[in-house]
N, C-alpha and C positions, 0 to 999 in steps of 0.2 A: 504493499499501499504506499501513495506516496504519504512525504508527510506534511499533518498540516499546517498551512499557511500561516507568515507571520503575521496577524490580526496588525500590526505597527507596518508592516512593509506597504512602503510608497506614501505614509502619510507624512504631511507636512509640517515641520516642529515650529510653533510658536512661539517666538521669544520676545520679552517684552522691555523695554530701554524705558528708562527715566530719565528726560534731559532737564537739566539746568547747570546754566553757564552764564558768569556775567562780562569774562576778561576774553570769552571765546577758546580758551584752552583748553578747560574740559571738554568742550564739546569737540574739538580735534583729536581730543585723544580717542572719544567715545567713536567718531566716525573711522577712523583708522582699523580699533579694534570692529569695526561692523561690518567691514568693507569684504572681508569673507566669509562672513553671514548672507550680508543681502546677495552675493555673486554666486551664492549656491541655491536653484530652483525648490531644494528639499527644505529648506528655511523659510521663513516667513518672519519680517520684524516689524515691529509696532513701537514707535517711540512716542512716548507720552508727553509734552514738553509740559513743565509746572511753571505758573504764572502766577504768583504773589500777589494780593490787593491790598495793599499796593507795593507796585515791584519796589525792588530794591535799588540806586542807582549805582553808575560805575562809568567814570571815577565817582568817587565818593566825596559828599559836603564833608570837610571833617571831623562836625561835633555828629552828623547824623552816622558814621562810621563807626563813632564809639557807643551812640546809643542803641546800636544793636546790641552791644555784647551781653546788658543784662537777660535779655528774653533768649538769647544766645545761651547762658552758663546754666539758664533755668531751664531749657528745652520746650521754651512756650511756644506752643505750633502759632505761623500766623496764618493768615486766609489766603485760602488760594481759589483763584478762578475754579470753574465747576472742569473736573477731567473728562475726558471725553468718554471714559470706561465708568461700566457700572457697579464694577465687583464681583459681576457671575461671569466674565470672560473666562480661558483658560488656556494658560501658556505653559511652555515646557521649560520655560527657565528664564529668569528677570534677572537683568543686568542694571545694575545701580550706578551710576558715576554722583560722586560726591566729593563736599568738598568742607575744608576744616573753618571754621569761623568761631576764635578767639576759643580755641583747643575745645570746642563743641561741635556736631554736625551743624551744616549750614542750617538757616531757619525753613528755608524753602525744604529742603531733606525732610528738618523735622516736621514740618506739614503736611508733605507725603506721609510718611511714616505713621503719624496719628491721626491720618485721614480715616473715614469710616470704609473710603473706598479700597484702599489700601490695604486694609484691615481684611477684606474680603481676599481681594487678590492675591495676597502673600502668605495665606495661610497655603503650608505643605509644599510652595514651592520652593525648587532652590534656588539661591541668589549667588551672583556674583558680583561682587564692590569692587569698584576702582575710585582710588582717591590723589586728586593733583594737589599738592599744598607746597607750605613752606620747608617744613621738615618735621614738625610738633604733630603728630597725629594719632599716638596711642592709645592718650586717655580719652579722646575723641571716639577713636575706632569703640574702645569700649561701651561707650555711650552707643552708637551705631548697633554693637550687636545686641545692648538688651533690647532699644527700641525693633530689631528683628526676631528676636528672640519672643517679645510679647503680640507680635501679630501673626505668630506660626510659623514663620519663614524658617527654609532650614538653606544658611548661609555655609556655600560648598569650596569658596574662594575669595581672599581678599588681594589686589593689586595695589599696590602699595607705587606713587611718582612723585620724589621731592626734588623739589629745587637745588642744584647740585653746586650749588655756591657755598661759600664759609658762612658759619653759621651766624658769627656776626653780623657779617657783609648782607645778610638777607632781613636782617631785622630791620635794616635800612630802605633795600630795594624792593621789598615785598609791599611795604607802607605807601613808598613813593609810587609806584604802579598804582596801587587805588584808589589812591586821593588825587592824582594827578593824570594816568592815563600813561605817564611815562614809562615804558619797559626799557629802554638803551640802557646799558650800565655810565656810572658817570663818576669823577674822581676816582678813576682806576677801580673801581666796581665792576662784577658782572652783571649783566643783562639779569631780570627778574624773572624767574620763570624757569620754565621746563626748554632743555637744550630741542633742537629739531631735531638729533639722533634720538632722544628718549621718547617722542613724543614717534616717529617712524618705527623703531622697533616694537611698539605696543599690536603691530599689526601679527606678531606671534601669537598673542591670545586669542585672535579671532579663528586662527587658524585651529588651533589648537580647540577652543568651543565649536568650532566647524565639524571638529573630526569626531570629538566626544558624542556632541549630538546622533551622528550618524549611528554610532554605536548603543543608545541611550544610556551613556554612564551619567547622562545628569537625574538621572532616579536613582542613582545611588549614594553613599555617603563620603565618598574619597572626590577630594579634590579633582577639579579636573585640570588647574595650573599648577599642580605640581613641576619643580625641574625645570621650571621656566624662569628663574629668579623674578619670582613676582611679588614680595615683601621681603624686604631687608630694613630689620629695625635698627635703632642708634640709642643701645640703653643706657649711654651718656648723659642724655636730654630727660630721663625719664623723671631725674629729682628736678630739675628745671618745671617738666610741666607739670608734676604734681605740685608746685608753689603756684605757678599762674593758675591752674585751676584753682585751686583754692583762693587766689584772691577775686580772677570773676566771679567764682560764685557768693562770694560776702560782700563786695561791692556790689555784683549785682543784686542783690537781695536788698541792699541801702536802698538803690534808685529805682528799686520796683517799689519800694514803700512811696516813696513820695510823687509817685505818675506815673502814667503809662508813657510811653515811645512819643518824644515829641515835648514832654512836658516842660513847661518854660525852668520848673523847680532844680529839673535834672542837670541844666547849662554847666550852671557851677561846679555842680560835684562829679559831672562826666572831663571839665577841665582839671579838676584836684586829682582825680583817678588816671587823668594822663600823663600830670606830671610825677604822681607814685608808680607809674606803671614805666615811666620814662628812667627812674632812678632803680628799679627791680631790674631792667633788663642792663644797665650799663655797669651793675655790681654784682647783683646775685648769680648771674646767669655767669658769667667769666669767672669769677668765684669759684662757683660749684662746678663747671671746667675744668677749673685748676687742679683743686682740689680731689675730682676723680682721678686724674692724670696722676698726680703723686699718689694717692693711693688704691690705684686700680688692682696691683699685687694682693693686697688683704680684700677688694671686692670681687675679685675676676669671675668667682663661680655664681654669683648673686646677680652680675651684671648677664653672664652668660644665660643663667634661667630668664632673666625680662626680655633679653631678646627672642629666644626661644619661644618664650611665649606671647610674644606682640608680632612673631614672623608667623604662626598660625593662622588659618589652615594652609595657606597654599607651600610660605615656606620659602627661604632665599638661594637654595641650592639650585643648579643650573644645568644638570643633566642632560636635560631633554631640550638643552637649545638649540643640540644642532639640529634637531628635527624641523624645525620653526623658524630659525632664528634666519636673518639675511645672512 
């Protein structure tokens, strides 16, 4: 007797992609990953664009930029324009590009993950998260994981793309980019954001996802992007992230107590917080990095554990890179 036909044979795989990008950098990364998926007739891609109400400007006015941190730190979802989905649609895979705002998931992404439609869409679905950011993302990733877990989603992979510039330089170049729109480096500093090579190289993730979907691997629990250098964590920044996250939370609580976003009473407090944050950046961060460098032999095992924890689930190993890399 002939074998029973595979009921999934010939079925088009449906991929949902969440889209929000201010500078356009994350959208370029997403498009590069999607190229192999869109070229495959066995895969259908739906891009859902998030539209906060009101939208966030870019470049940002100075005070409005900092006025977004209390809600970011406390995970307060903004209003979104109606989604094109109802939550009853079925997708085989969800690709979730996200950003870090003030050491937390960006407000539009928080708004989506806490939206009733997303709660229905994501339940039981495999998710591949992709972050493009300056360099501090670890504690924000924990918050993202918590929201995905609350929705019942299954996080299979995490791709991390960080600004290749020196840590202290990016404390200047990234805010200048967001506040003025100037990405080009100045005063001997590097350009802000990802390099062109980094963006181009993300096509390997799309190729691997295409092959995984063809073999139904998204139905399992194993990472689809392991061995492709998806996520490398810098454990040296963990202490700075903890201090910054605590600062944003406490000051955010105070600012939320005096009024909603845009309230006049927030402005003097925001100016005061900016001075506090600047002091923190020019003193605590360099001191933390210097002390960790001096004490690294004593904390090598702890730093290794932190790195290994935050590189999950996809990891930083590159043994499959030759299969998909350019």
